[in-house]
C-alpha positions as CSV (number, residue, x, y, z in Angstrom):
1,M,1.0,1.1,-12.5
2,I,0.9,-1.9,-10.1
3,P,2.9,-3.0,-7.1
4,S,4.9,-5.6,-9.2
5,E,6.1,-3.0,-11.5
6,L,7.4,-0.8,-8.7
7,I,9.3,-3.8,-7.3
8,E,10.9,-4.5,-10.7
9,K,12.2,-1.0,-10.9
10,L,13.5,-1.1,-7.4
11,K,15.4,-4.6,-8.2
12,E,17.6,-2.6,-10.5
13,F,19.1,-0.9,-7.5
14,L,18.3,-3.0,-4.6
15,P,18.5,-6.8,-3.8
16,S,15.4,-8.5,-5.0
17,E,14.5,-9.3,-1.0
18,L,14.6,-5.7,0.1
19,A,12.8,-4.4,-3.3
20,S,10.1,-7.1,-2.9
21,D,9.6,-6.7,1.2
22,V,9.6,-2.8,1.1
23,V,6.7,-2.9,-1.3
24,D,4.7,-5.6,-0.1
25,N,4.6,-4.4,3.4
26,F,3.9,-0.9,2.2
27,V,0.8,-2.4,0.2
28,L,-0.1,-4.4,3.5
29,I,-0.3,-1.0,5.5
30,K,-2.4,0.4,3.0
31,S,-4.7,-2.5,2.8
32,D,-5.0,-2.7,6.7
33,L,-5.9,1.0,6.7
34,S,-8.6,0.6,4.0
35,T,-10.1,-2.2,6.1
36,E,-9.2,-0.9,9.6
37,T,-7.2,-4.1,10.4
38,L,-5.4,-3.2,13.4
39,E,-2.3,-4.1,15.1
40,R,-0.6,-6.3,12.5
41,S,3.2,-6.2,11.8
42,A,3.4,-4.9,8.4
43,P,4.6,-1.4,9.7
44,G,7.2,-2.7,11.6
45,K,8.5,-4.8,8.9
46,F,8.2,-1.9,6.5
47,I,10.6,0.3,8.8
48,E,12.9,-2.9,9.3
49,T,13.3,-3.1,5.5
50,V,13.7,0.7,5.2
51,V,16.7,0.3,7.9
52,Q,18.0,-2.7,5.6
53,I,17.8,-0.6,2.6
54,L,19.6,2.3,4.3
55,Q,22.4,-0.1,5.3
56,F,22.8,-1.5,1.8
57,L,23.5,1.9,0.5
58,E,25.9,2.8,3.1
59,H,27.9,-0.4,3.0
60,G,26.9,-2.6,0.1
61,K,25.2,-5.2,2.4
62,Y,22.6,-5.5,5.2
63,D,21.7,-7.4,8.3
64,K,19.4,-10.0,8.2
65,N,17.9,-9.1,11.6
66,P,19.1,-5.0,12.0
67,K,18.8,-3.4,15.4
68,V,16.4,-0.8,14.1
69,D,16.3,1.7,16.7
70,D,20.0,1.7,17.4
71,Y,21.1,2.0,13.6
72,L,18.5,4.9,13.0
73,K,19.7,6.8,16.0
74,N,23.4,6.6,15.1
75,L,23.1,7.2,11.6
76,E,22.8,10.8,11.6
77,S,25.8,11.2,13.8
78,R,28.4,9.7,11.7
79,S,29.7,10.4,8.4
80,A,28.1,8.3,5.8
81,N,28.3,7.8,2.3
82,I,24.6,8.7,1.9
83,P,22.9,12.2,1.3
84,D,21.5,14.2,4.3
85,D,17.9,13.7,2.9
86,L,18.4,9.8,3.7
87,R,20.8,10.1,6.6
88,I,19.0,12.7,8.7
89,T,15.5,13.2,7.3
90,L,14.3,9.8,6.4
91,A,16.1,8.3,9.4
92,R,14.1,10.4,11.8
93,V,10.8,9.8,10.1
94,A,11.6,6.1,10.4
95,R,12.6,6.2,14.1
96,A,9.6,8.1,14.7
97,S,7.3,5.7,13.1
98,Y,9.0,2.6,14.7
99,T,8.8,4.3,18.2
100,L,5.1,4.7,17.4
101,R,4.6,1.2,16.3
102,S,6.6,-0.5,18.9
103,K,5.7,1.7,22.2
104,R,2.2,2.1,22.1
105,S,1.5,-1.4,23.5
106,I,0.2,0.3,26.8
107,A,-3.5,0.5,28.1
108,H,-5.5,3.6,26.7
109,K,-8.0,5.5,28.9
110,G,-11.4,6.4,27.4
111,E,-13.5,5.4,24.6
112,V,-11.2,6.7,21.8
113,N,-9.1,4.0,20.1
114,P,-5.6,5.6,19.0
115,N,-4.9,2.7,16.7
116,I,-6.9,3.9,13.8
117,Y,-5.0,7.2,13.7
118,D,-1.7,5.6,14.6
119,L,-2.2,3.6,11.5
120,Q,-3.0,6.7,9.3
121,H,0.1,8.2,10.5
122,L,2.1,5.0,9.7
123,F,0.7,4.9,6.4
124,S,1.6,8.6,5.5
125,S,5.0,8.1,6.7
126,S,5.5,5.0,4.8
127,Q,4.3,6.9,1.5
128,W,6.9,9.6,2.2
129,M,9.7,7.3,3.0
130,L,9.2,5.0,0.1
131,S,8.7,8.0,-2.4
132,E,12.1,9.5,-0.9
133,L,13.9,6.2,-1.5
134,V,12.5,6.2,-5.1
135,R,13.7,9.6,-5.7
136,Y,17.0,9.1,-4.4
137,L,17.4,5.8,-6.5
138,L,16.0,7.0,-9.8
139,V,17.7,10.4,-9.7
140,S,19.0,9.7,-13.4
141,D,15.5,8.9,-14.5
142,M,12.9,11.3,-12.9
143,S,10.2,11.0,-15.6
144,T,9.8,7.2,-14.2
145,A,10.4,8.3,-10.6
146,S,7.4,10.7,-10.8
147,K,5.1,8.2,-12.2
148,L,6.2,5.7,-9.4
149,I,5.8,8.4,-6.8
150,E,2.4,9.1,-8.2
151,F,1.3,5.6,-7.7
152,I,2.8,5.4,-4.1
153,Q,0.9,8.7,-3.2
154,I,-2.5,7.3,-4.1
155,P,-4.7,7.8,-1.2
156,V,-6.5,4.8,0.6
157,N,-9.7,4.1,-1.4
158,I,-12.0,6.9,-0.3
159,L,-14.6,5.8,-2.9
160,V,-15.6,2.9,-0.8
161,E,-17.5,3.0,2.7
162,D,-17.0,0.1,5.2
163,F,-20.2,-0.9,6.8
164,G,-18.8,-4.1,8.5
165,D,-20.7,-6.8,6.8
166,R,-20.7,-5.1,3.3
167,R,-19.0,-2.2,1.5
168,L,-20.6,0.8,-0.6
169,V,-19.1,2.4,-3.5
170,L,-19.9,6.2,-3.3
171,K,-19.4,7.1,-6.8
172,A,-20.5,4.1,-8.6
173,G,-20.6,5.2,-12.3
174,T,-21.5,2.2,-14.4
175,A,-21.9,-1.3,-12.9
176,E,-18.5,-2.4,-14.4
177,E,-16.9,0.6,-12.8
178,E,-18.6,0.0,-9.4
179,L,-17.2,-3.5,-9.5
180,L,-13.9,-2.7,-10.6
181,T,-13.8,-0.1,-7.7
182,L,-14.8,-2.5,-5.3
183,L,-12.4,-5.3,-6.3
184,F,-9.6,-2.6,-6.0
185,H,-10.7,-2.2,-2.4
186,Y,-10.4,-5.8,-1.5
187,F,-7.3,-6.4,-3.5
188,P,-5.2,-8.7,-3.2
189,S,-8.0,-10.9,-1.8
190,P,-10.6,-12.6,-4.0
191,V,-14.0,-11.8,-3.5
192,L,-17.0,-14.1,-3.5
193,F,-19.9,-13.6,-5.7
194,S,-22.3,-13.6,-2.8
195,Q,-20.4,-10.7,-1.3
196,I,-20.1,-8.8,-4.5
197,K,-23.9,-9.2,-4.7
198,K,-24.3,-7.9,-1.2
199,D,-21.9,-5.1,-2.0
200,M,-23.7,-3.9,-5.1
201,N,-27.1,-4.8,-3.7
202,R,-28.6,-1.5,-5.3
203,R,-28.3,-3.2,-8.5
204,A,-30.3,-6.1,-9.8
205,N,-28.6,-9.3,-9.6
206,S,-28.7,-9.8,-13.5
207,T,-26.6,-6.7,-13.7
208,V,-24.2,-7.7,-11.4
209,S,-23.5,-11.0,-13.3
210,N,-23.4,-9.2,-16.7
211,A,-20.9,-6.7,-15.1
212,I,-18.7,-9.7,-14.0
213,R,-19.3,-11.4,-17.4
214,T,-17.9,-8.2,-19.0
215,I,-14.9,-7.4,-17.1
216,Y,-14.1,-11.2,-17.1
217,R,-14.1,-11.1,-21.0
218,K,-12.0,-8.1,-20.8
219,R,-9.4,-10.0,-18.7
220,F,-9.6,-7.5,-15.9
221,I,-10.4,-10.3,-13.3
222,E,-9.8,-14.0,-12.7
223,G,-12.0,-16.5,-10.7
224,N,-15.0,-18.1,-10.4
225,I,-18.3,-18.1,-8.3
226,Q,-17.0,-20.8,-5.9
227,Q,-13.6,-19.4,-5.2
228,G,-14.2,-15.7,-5.9
229,Y,-13.0,-13.1,-8.1
230,K,-9.6,-11.0,-8.1
231,L,-8.3,-8.4,-10.3
232,T,-5.6,-9.2,-12.8
233,S,-2.6,-7.0,-13.3
234,L,-4.5,-5.4,-16.2
235,G,-7.6,-5.0,-14.0
236,Y,-5.7,-3.4,-11.3
237,K,-4.5,-0.8,-13.8
238,Q,-8.0,-0.3,-15.0
239,S,-9.2,0.1,-11.5
240,F,-6.5,2.4,-10.7
241,E,-7.6,4.8,-13.6
242,I,-11.1,4.8,-12.3
243,L,-10.1,5.8,-9.0
244,R,-7.7,8.4,-10.2
245,S,-10.5,10.1,-12.2
246,K,-13.3,9.8,-9.7
247,T,-10.8,11.3,-6.9
248,K,-10.5,14.3,-9.1
249,T,-14.3,15.1,-9.4
């Protein structure tokens, strides 16, 4: 399962723009949390898209620039043609997340930076909201819905620890598994060969080069030494299976 597959399934029920935006911003939130990239706009855009989806489900159309807080605040108090799970529960989760995202721009006392655990909360909330939308939209195909929700619920890559200038795969396995896990952590950004060698410095350079050649031949990655390497859709699926198997052990 990869993000594009989730988008294509959602397009069966939603306008293409909304299906793409909600998944793309969800992936950005997850990426930001894994790299501790703070204060970007993905959480706000995700919630705005959720509001547009609710508007579409309610009216068959949506605002290009919705008044997010007003819509969410008023939704549960009126009779809407959507179930209570969305009208009340999801709306409250979305509004709480929107409040956290938009009302925390004040100065914080002390040495503890709340932005990291704010982002952790926003990611968990976005997982829940997207899963709930999938469950509602795919009510007639719960087998597919379960697979999509399993993908949405994949945790942030806990197999990789960030040390600033390099990342360390904690459960390495083979060189190929370590490399795929590493590239999954960086996805969708390409990674330069010099960075890969730095991240995999516990292995000989020849071993790293051989691993790159091996997964390149298998079409798991695309790229070159100058521009860097990035997972293909096939490589993303393979990396996902490695991540899932290693987080169970």
